[in-house]
N, C-alpha and C positions, 0 to 999 in steps of 0.2 A: 439822245434814246439811251445813251449807258447813263445820263444824269437820272432820269426815270428807277435805272435797277440801282445805282448806288441808294437813291430816297426809299425805295421798296426795302432795301438793306438794312438799310441802317433804322424805319420803324420798325423793321421785325425784330430786331437784336433790343429797339429797347421796349415793345411791347412785349417779348418774353420774359425781360427781366422785372417787369411790372408785376405785385405781389396783390390779390386778392384776399379778403375776409370777408366770407358769407355770414349772416347774422338775420335775425328776424328783427321787425320793425313795426315798433307800436304804430298804431295806429289814434285820432285825434277825433274824425267825424265819421257821420255818412250824409248821406243826400237818400230820400227813400220816396220816389214819385208817387205818390197815390192814383188808386184805380185799378188795381191789377185784381183778378178777381183767378182761381184755379185752373181758367184754362189758358194763360195767359205764360208770354216766357217771361221771366223775372227778370229786370238789371236795375243795379245800385251803384252810386260813386262813394266812394271812397276817397276821404283828406288826413294825409298825414307831412310831417315834415321830415326832412335831413336835415344834419346840424351843420354842416359842408357841404360844399359842391366835389368833394371826393367820394361822396355815396350815391350809386344809382341805383334803382327800381330792379328787385330781381323776379322770381319766381311768386306765382300768389296764387291760393287756392283757398279753397272753402268746403265745409263739412257741413251739409246738413241733415240735421234729423227730425224726419217727419213726426214720430209721434210724439217726443221731445217739445218739438218748435223752434229749438237754438235752432243757430246759423252761426257758427264759429266763424270769422276772417283772418286769414294768415296771409299776411306780407313778407317776404324776405328782402335783406338790400344787398348790396357789396360794394365795402369801402376799400377805396385803391389807395397805395403810398402813393405820395410826393406830393406836389406844391399845391393846397387847399382855399378857396375863401372862406374864411370863419363869417358866415350869416348864416339863418337857417333858409332851406330852400323849402317850397311846400313841392307834393306831390298827391297827384288828382289817378284813379284810375277807377277804370267802369269793373262790375262784377257779373259777369253770367251766369245768377241760377240756377237757369231752368226752369221747367215747368214746375211749382209746387199744387201735386195733386189734392191737398188736405186744405181746407178752407180755416182760417183764426189768423192768431197773431203770432208772428213769429218772432222772438229777441237777435239780434243784432248783438252779437260781443267779438272782440280783438279777443284773437286765440292767445295773445300774447301777453297781454296787461290782465286778461280776465274783464275788461270794460264793457258797459253794456253801453254800445255805441247808439242805438235805434229801436224800434216796434214797428215792422213790414205786417201791415195790414190784408189779408188774401182773403176776398169775399169769394162765395158757392157761386159760380157762375148760371145762369140760370138754362135749366135744360132743355128749354123750346127753341128752335134753331138750325139751319144747318151752319152758320157760320162761323169763325172761331171766338166774335163776341158778340155782343147786342147793342154796344156803344158803337159810333165813331170816335176818333179821339183828333184833335186840330192838330198836323206835323208843324213841326220845331224848326224855325229855320235857323236862329239865333238864341244865344246865349253866353252869359258875363257876369261876374261879379262888380257891382260896388258898392263901395263902403263895405265890404263884409255880408254882402246881402246876396244871395243867386237870383239873378235877371230871369227870367223867359219871355 
Protein backbone atom coordinates (compact mmCIF):
# COMPACT_ATOMS: atom_id res chain seq x y z
CA UNK A 1 0.00 0.00 0.00
CA UNK A 2 2.87 2.37 0.83
CA UNK A 3 4.38 1.66 -2.61
CA UNK A 4 1.17 2.73 -4.35
CA UNK A 5 1.08 5.93 -2.30
CA UNK A 6 4.70 6.75 -3.24
CA UNK A 7 3.99 6.07 -6.92
CA UNK A 8 0.95 8.38 -6.78
CA UNK A 9 3.00 11.16 -5.18
CA UNK A 10 5.79 10.86 -7.75
CA UNK A 11 3.29 10.81 -10.64
CA UNK A 12 1.54 13.93 -9.33
CA UNK A 13 4.86 15.71 -8.93
CA UNK A 14 5.89 14.84 -12.48
CA UNK A 15 2.55 15.93 -13.94
CA UNK A 16 2.63 19.20 -11.99
CA UNK A 17 5.93 20.08 -13.67
CA UNK A 18 4.63 19.25 -17.14
CA UNK A 19 4.02 22.44 -19.09
CA UNK A 20 1.73 22.56 -22.06
CA UNK A 21 0.91 25.12 -24.69
CA UNK A 22 -2.41 25.32 -26.50
CA UNK A 23 -2.49 26.22 -30.20
CA UNK A 24 -4.84 25.89 -33.16
CA UNK A 25 -4.10 23.02 -35.54
CA UNK A 26 -4.67 23.24 -39.31
CA UNK A 27 -6.73 20.48 -40.91
CA UNK A 28 -5.73 18.41 -43.95
CA UNK A 29 -9.00 17.06 -45.32
CA UNK A 30 -12.61 16.14 -44.59
CA UNK A 31 -14.77 13.08 -45.28
CA UNK A 32 -18.35 14.07 -46.12
CA UNK A 33 -20.93 11.27 -46.34
CA UNK A 34 -23.49 11.71 -49.10
CA UNK A 35 -27.28 11.72 -48.76
CA UNK A 36 -27.99 14.33 -46.08
CA UNK A 37 -31.15 16.37 -46.27
CA UNK A 38 -32.45 19.22 -44.13
CA UNK A 39 -34.03 16.94 -41.53
CA UNK A 40 -30.86 14.93 -40.78
CA UNK A 41 -28.29 15.42 -38.04
CA UNK A 42 -25.08 16.02 -40.01
CA UNK A 43 -21.75 14.44 -39.07
CA UNK A 44 -18.43 14.76 -40.89
CA UNK A 45 -14.92 13.45 -40.20
CA UNK A 46 -11.82 15.66 -40.39
CA UNK A 47 -8.23 14.54 -40.76
CA UNK A 48 -5.08 16.33 -39.68
CA UNK A 49 -1.62 15.50 -38.45
CA UNK A 50 0.64 16.42 -35.58
CA UNK A 51 4.38 16.89 -36.13
CA UNK A 52 5.38 14.68 -33.17
CA UNK A 53 4.11 12.58 -30.28
CA UNK A 54 4.14 15.48 -27.78
CA UNK A 55 0.95 16.92 -29.27
CA UNK A 56 -2.59 15.88 -28.32
CA UNK A 57 -5.99 16.86 -29.63
CA UNK A 58 -7.68 19.63 -27.64
CA UNK A 59 -11.00 21.40 -28.04
CA UNK A 60 -12.95 21.38 -31.29
CA UNK A 61 -15.55 23.85 -32.49
CA UNK A 62 -17.59 24.66 -35.56
CA UNK A 63 -19.18 27.92 -36.64
CA UNK A 64 -22.21 27.40 -38.89
CA UNK A 65 -23.60 30.33 -40.86
CA UNK A 66 -26.85 29.21 -42.52
CA UNK A 67 -27.26 32.54 -44.34
CA UNK A 68 -23.93 32.40 -46.21
CA UNK A 69 -23.76 28.57 -46.17
CA UNK A 70 -20.26 28.64 -44.66
CA UNK A 71 -19.03 26.32 -41.92
CA UNK A 72 -15.70 27.01 -40.20
CA UNK A 73 -14.04 24.08 -38.46
CA UNK A 74 -11.50 24.71 -35.69
CA UNK A 75 -9.31 22.22 -33.85
CA UNK A 76 -7.01 23.11 -30.98
CA UNK A 77 -4.15 20.99 -29.70
CA UNK A 78 -1.83 20.85 -26.71
CA UNK A 79 1.95 20.63 -27.00
CA UNK A 80 3.65 18.96 -24.03
CA UNK A 81 7.30 19.35 -23.09
CA UNK A 82 9.42 16.24 -22.88
CA UNK A 83 10.87 13.49 -24.99
CA UNK A 84 8.99 13.17 -28.29
CA UNK A 85 9.14 10.91 -31.28
CA UNK A 86 9.73 13.09 -34.32
CA UNK A 87 7.36 11.75 -36.96
CA UNK A 88 4.00 12.80 -38.31
CA UNK A 89 1.08 11.52 -36.28
CA UNK A 90 -2.34 11.56 -38.02
CA UNK A 91 -5.56 12.29 -36.16
CA UNK A 92 -9.23 11.96 -37.07
CA UNK A 93 -12.19 13.59 -35.38
CA UNK A 94 -15.97 13.53 -35.89
CA UNK A 95 -17.69 16.90 -36.04
CA UNK A 96 -21.38 16.88 -35.10
CA UNK A 97 -22.88 19.77 -37.07
CA UNK A 98 -26.45 18.99 -36.10
CA UNK A 99 -29.52 19.90 -38.12
CA UNK A 100 -28.89 22.20 -41.09
CA UNK A 101 -32.40 23.41 -41.90
CA UNK A 102 -31.44 25.32 -45.06
CA UNK A 103 -30.96 23.09 -48.11
CA UNK A 104 -28.04 23.84 -50.43
CA UNK A 105 -24.26 23.59 -50.63
CA UNK A 106 -22.18 24.50 -47.57
CA UNK A 107 -18.47 25.39 -47.82
CA UNK A 108 -16.42 23.61 -45.15
CA UNK A 109 -13.31 25.63 -44.36
CA UNK A 110 -10.43 25.28 -41.95
CA UNK A 111 -10.72 28.24 -39.56
CA UNK A 112 -6.93 28.35 -39.09
CA UNK A 113 -5.67 28.31 -42.68
CA UNK A 114 -8.83 29.41 -44.51
CA UNK A 115 -8.43 26.37 -46.79
CA UNK A 116 -11.62 25.05 -48.42
CA UNK A 117 -11.79 21.44 -47.23
CA UNK A 118 -14.91 20.40 -49.10
CA UNK A 119 -18.52 21.12 -50.00
CA UNK A 120 -21.38 19.58 -48.04
CA UNK A 121 -24.59 19.16 -50.05
CA UNK A 122 -27.89 19.25 -48.14
CA UNK A 123 -31.04 18.24 -50.05
CA UNK A 124 -34.52 19.48 -49.23
CA UNK A 125 -36.46 16.73 -47.49
CA UNK A 126 -39.81 15.77 -49.00
CA UNK A 127 -42.74 17.22 -47.06
CA UNK A 128 -44.80 14.01 -47.20
CA UNK A 129 -44.50 11.32 -44.55
CA UNK A 130 -44.52 11.17 -40.81
CA UNK A 131 -41.02 9.74 -40.34
CA UNK A 132 -37.79 11.66 -40.12
CA UNK A 133 -36.57 10.43 -43.49
CA UNK A 134 -37.85 8.97 -46.73
CA UNK A 135 -34.82 6.69 -47.32
CA UNK A 136 -33.51 3.68 -45.42
CA UNK A 137 -29.76 3.64 -44.95
CA UNK A 138 -27.64 0.52 -44.64
CA UNK A 139 -25.93 0.26 -41.26
CA UNK A 140 -22.16 0.72 -41.33
CA UNK A 141 -20.39 -2.08 -39.47
CA UNK A 142 -16.77 -1.63 -40.58
CA UNK A 143 -14.54 1.03 -42.13
CA UNK A 144 -10.80 1.13 -42.75
CA UNK A 145 -8.16 2.85 -44.90
CA UNK A 146 -6.51 0.73 -47.59
CA UNK A 147 -3.58 2.37 -49.40
CA UNK A 148 -4.92 5.87 -48.73
CA UNK A 149 -8.50 5.04 -49.76
CA UNK A 150 -11.36 4.94 -47.26
CA UNK A 151 -13.18 1.60 -47.56
CA UNK A 152 -16.66 1.21 -46.05
